[in-house]
GUBA-753720 format. One line per 8 residues: number of its first residue (from 1); their letters; for each residue x, y, z of N, C-alpha, C. Coordinates in pm, whole numbers, plus 32768, in hexadecimal, padded with zeros to 4 digits. Layout:
<pts>
NUM = A = X:Y:Z:X:Y:Z:X:Y:Z  ...
</pts>
This chain:
<pts>
1 = QVQLVETG = CFF0:A080:6B90:CF99:A036:6B38:CFD9:9FAF:6B18  CF8D:9F45:6B28:CFBC:9EBE:6B0B:CF6E:9E87:6A95  CFB4:9E53:6A35:CF73:9E12:69C4:CF7B:9D7B:69D4  CF0D:9D38:69B3:CF04:9CA7:69C1:CEE4:9C6A:6939  CF2B:9C00:6916:CF15:9BBC:6896:CF03:9B27:68B0  CE8E:9AF4:688B:CE70:9A65:689C:CE93:9A19:681D  CEC2:99A0:682F:CEDA:9944:67C0:CEB5:98B7:67EC  CEA6:985F:678B:CE93:97D2:67AA:CE08:979D:6792
9 = GGLVQAGG = CDAB:97F2:676C:CD25:97C1:6751:CD21:976E:66D2  CCAE:9730:66BA:CC9F:96E0:6641:CC29:9683:6648  CC26:9625:65EA:CBBB:95C2:65E2:CBEF:953C:6614  CBA4:94FE:666E:CBCD:947E:66A7:CB52:9427:66BA  CB65:93A6:66B4:CAF6:934A:66CC:CADC:933C:6762  CA62:9319:6783:CA3F:9300:680F:CA9D:9298:684B  CAC9:92B4:68C4:CB29:925C:6907:CBB9:9284:68F1  CBCF:92E0:6894:CC57:930D:6876:CC87:9379:68D5
17 = SLRLSCAA = CCFE:93AC:68B6:CD40:9410:690B:CD72:9486:68B9  CD79:94F8:68FB:CDB7:9570:68C3:CDFD:95BA:6934  CE66:9605:6911:CEA6:965B:6973:CEA4:96EA:693E  CE66:9741:698A:CE63:97CF:6968:CED6:9815:69AF  CF0C:987A:696E:CF73:98CE:69A9:CF48:995F:69A2  CF74:99AD:6A03:CF57:9A3C:6A04:CFD8:9A83:6A2A  D010:9ACD:69CB:D08C:9B16:69E3:D06C:9BA7:6A04  D0A7:9BD6:6A72:D092:9C60:6A9E:D10B:9CB5:6A7B
25 = SGRTYAMA = D0F1:9D36:6A62:D15E:9D90:6A3B:D1AD:9DC1:6AB3  D17B:9DA7:6B2D:D1C0:9DD3:6BA4:D199:9D81:6C1D  D1C5:9DB2:6C90:D1A9:9D6B:6D0E:D114:9D68:6D2A  D0E3:9CF4:6D54:D056:9CE8:6D75:D046:9CAA:6DFF  CFD4:9CB9:6E39:CFB6:9C82:6EBC:CF55:9C0F:6EAD  CED8:9C1E:6ED1:CE78:9BB3:6EBB:CE5C:9BA6:6E26  CE54:9B29:6DFA:CE34:9B0E:6D6E:CDBE:9AAC:6D6A  CD6D:9AB9:6D04:CCF8:9A64:6CFC:CCD5:9A45:6C6C
33 = WFRQAPGK = CC87:99DB:6C5D:CC4B:99B8:6BDC:CBB3:99BF:6BEC  CB74:99FA:6B8A:CAE3:99FE:6B7E:CABF:99C6:6AF4  CA41:99A4:6AE2:CA14:9977:6A5F:C988:99AA:6A43  C96C:99B9:69C4:C8E9:99EA:699A:C8B9:999B:6922  C84A:9955:6934:C80B:990C:68C6:C7A8:9968:687F  C785:994A:6802:C727:99A1:67B9:C6A4:99B3:6803  C67B:9A30:6813:C5FC:9A4E:6853:C5FD:9A42:68EA  C673:9A2D:6924:C67C:9A1D:69B5:C6D7:9A86:69F3
41 = ERDFVAAI = C6D1:9A91:6A76:C728:9AEF:6ABD:C7B5:9AB6:6AC8  C812:9B10:6AE7:C89B:9AE6:6AFC:C8A4:9AA1:6B84  C8D4:9A25:6B86:C8D9:99D6:6C00:C968:99C1:6C30  C977:99BC:6CB2:C9F7:999F:6CF0:CA1E:990E:6CD7  CAA0:98F7:6CBB:CAD3:986F:6CA7:CB37:984C:6D14  CBA0:989D:6D22:CC0A:9880:6D82:CC59:98FF:6D9E  CC9B:9902:6E12:CCEE:9974:6E37:CD63:9945:6E8A  CDD0:9994:6E88:CE49:996F:6ECF:CE8C:99EC:6F08
49 = SRSSAATY = CEBF:99E0:6F82:CF06:9A4F:6FBF:CF92:9A5B:6F83  CFD6:9AC9:6FA1:D05A:9ADD:6F66:D0BD:9A71:6F92  D0B3:9A49:7010:D10F:99E4:7044:D0E8:9956:701D  D073:9947:6FE1:D03A:98C3:6FBF:D00B:9877:703A  D00F:98B6:70AE:CFE6:9872:7129:CF4F:985D:712E  CF05:98B3:70ED:CE73:98A9:70EF:CE3E:989D:7061  CDE1:983F:7051:CD9D:982F:6FD1:CD08:981C:6FEA  CCB7:984E:6F90:CC26:983B:6F96:CBFB:97FC:6F12
57 = YADSVKGR = CB92:97AA:6F18:CB5A:976D:6EA0:CAC2:9772:6EA5  CA86:9780:6E32:C9F6:976D:6E28:C9D7:96D9:6E3D  C965:96BC:6E77:C940:9631:6E90:C93B:95E0:6E0F  C915:9621:6DA3:C903:95DA:6D24:C987:95AA:6CE7  C9F8:95E0:6D15:CA79:95B9:6CDB:CAD5:9577:6D41  CAAD:9576:6DBE:CB02:9540:6E28:CB23:94AD:6E0C  CBA3:948B:6E16:CBCE:9403:6DFA:CBF1:93EA:6D69  CBCC:9447:6D10:CBEC:9438:6C81:CC4D:94A2:6C50
65 = FTISRDNA = CC42:951C:6C87:CC96:958B:6C5E:CCFB:95AA:6CCD  CD72:95D8:6CA4:CDD9:9602:6D03:CE13:9687:6CD6  CE12:96E8:6D32:CE4F:976A:6D16:CEDA:976D:6D55  CF38:97A9:6D0E:CFC0:97B6:6D42:CFFD:9834:6D07  D071:985B:6D3C:D0B2:98D3:6D08:D149:98C8:6D14  D18D:9913:6CBE:D21D:991F:6CC0:D23C:99B4:6CC5  D25C:99E7:6D3A:D271:9A78:6D4A:D2ED:9AA8:6D00  D34F:9A52:6CEE:D3C6:9A79:6CA3:D3A4:9A98:6C11
73 = KNTVYLQM = D33B:9A58:6BE0:D30E:9A6D:6B56:D291:9AC4:6B50  D261:9AF2:6BC2:D1E5:9B42:6BC6:D174:9AFA:6B7B  D167:9A79:6B93:D107:9A28:6B48:D0B5:99D3:6BA7  D034:99C9:6B88:CFDA:9970:6BD2:CFA4:990A:6B6F  CF8C:9893:6BA2:CF5F:9823:6B4E:CEDB:97EB:6B81  CE92:97AD:6B26:CE1C:9761:6B4B:CE21:96DD:6B02  CE41:9674:6B4B:CE41:95ED:6B13:CDB4:95B5:6B1E  CD7A:9591:6AAD:CCF0:9563:6AA9:CCEE:94D2:6A78
81 = NSLKPEDT = CCC3:9478:6ACE:CCBA:93EA:6AAE:CC29:93BD:6AB0  CC10:934A:6A77:CB88:9310:6A75:CB22:9377:6A47  CB41:93B9:69DA:CAEA:9424:69AA:CA63:93F0:697E  C9FD:9443:6995:C974:9423:6974:C93E:948B:6911  C8D8:9468:68C4:C89E:94CB:6868:C871:954B:68B0  C844:953D:692D:C818:95B4:6977:C88B:960F:69A2  C906:95E6:698C:C979:963D:69A4:C992:969C:692F  C94A:9689:68C2:C959:96E0:684D:C938:9770:6871
89 = AIYYCAAG = C997:97CA:6855:C987:9857:6879:CA01:98A4:684A  C9F9:9927:6854:CA71:997A:6849:CAAB:9986:68D5  CB2B:9969:68E1:CB6E:996D:6963:CBC1:99ED:696C  CBAE:9A35:69D9:CBF2:9AB4:69F0:CC4E:9AAA:6A69  CCC0:9AE6:6A5C:CD1E:9AF4:6ACA:CD0A:9B7E:6B08  CD1A:9B89:6B8C:CD08:9C07:6BD1:CD6F:9C16:6C3F  CD92:9C94:6C5D:CDF2:9CB2:6CC8:CDBA:9D1F:6D22  CDD4:9D11:6DA3:CDA2:9D73:6E02:CDF0:9D6E:6E84
97 = PNLRRDPD = CDCF:9DC8:6EE1:CE1B:9DCE:6F5E:CDF7:9D63:6FC4  CD7E:9D2F:6FBB:CD4F:9CD1:7021:CD14:9C53:6FE2  CD1E:9BE7:702A:CCEC:9B66:6FF9:CC56:9B5F:7011  CC0A:9B65:6FA7:CB79:9B68:6FB0:CB3C:9B13:6F41  CABD:9AEE:6F54:CA71:9AA9:6EEB:CA20:9B0B:6E98  CA16:9B86:6EC5:C9C5:9BED:6E85:CA14:9C2F:6E15  C9E1:9C2F:6D99:CA2B:9C6E:6D2C:CA44:9D04:6D42  C9EE:9D46:6D8F:C9FF:9DD5:6DA8:CA7B:9DF2:6DFC
105 = AYDYWGQG = CAB5:9D8C:6E3A:CB2C:9D9F:6E8D:CBAC:9DA6:6E3B  CBA2:9D8C:6DB8:CC19:9D85:6D63:CC20:9E00:6D09  CC99:9E38:6D01:CCAC:9EB6:6CBA:CCD4:9EA4:6C28  CD18:9E36:6C0B:CD4F:9E21:6B85:CD1C:9D9E:6B4B  CD00:9DA2:6AC8:CCC7:9D2E:6A85:CD0D:9D15:6A00  CD18:9C97:69DC:CD48:9C74:6958:CCD7:9C79:68F2  CCFA:9C5A:6876:CC97:9C62:680A:CC45:9BE3:67FF  CC6F:9B7A:6840:CC25:9AFC:683F:CC59:9A9A:67D8
113 = TQVTVSS = CC45:9A1A:67F4:CC69:99B0:6797:CBF7:994A:6794  CBD3:991F:671D:CB61:98C5:670C:CB88:9835:672A  CB36:97F5:677B:CB42:9765:6795:CAC1:9724:6769  CACB:96C3:6710:CA57:967B:66DE:CA6B:95E6:66F5  CA0B:95A9:673B:CA12:951A:675A:C9A2:94D4:670F  C9C6:947A:66B6:C961:9433:6668:C93A:93B1:66AD  C8BE:938A:6699:C88B:9311:66DD:C8A2:9294:668C
</pts>
């Protein structure tokens, strides 16, 4: 069983930046970030392989968000730049055996951290 804890959310103005962190209690393989806005489904944001050799991004965040990881710290990061009001959501960290965009592919989830972008 792996526990995931996200930190780094908050309130930021449009155009600003935030960095989310997700600390895992043990070794993880593929890691991903998803987000869920009120009344909407949970959407894929970004994913990274254990070696960091492969990364995936949703089209809506490509060029603005960067996913990275530090395996020595069992931590994955999401650097979010040029934030927009439509990025407002609860952001969830997930861990699983394979690098996928499908939330069903991930076995472990964090509790989520709120990101609010004001216009």
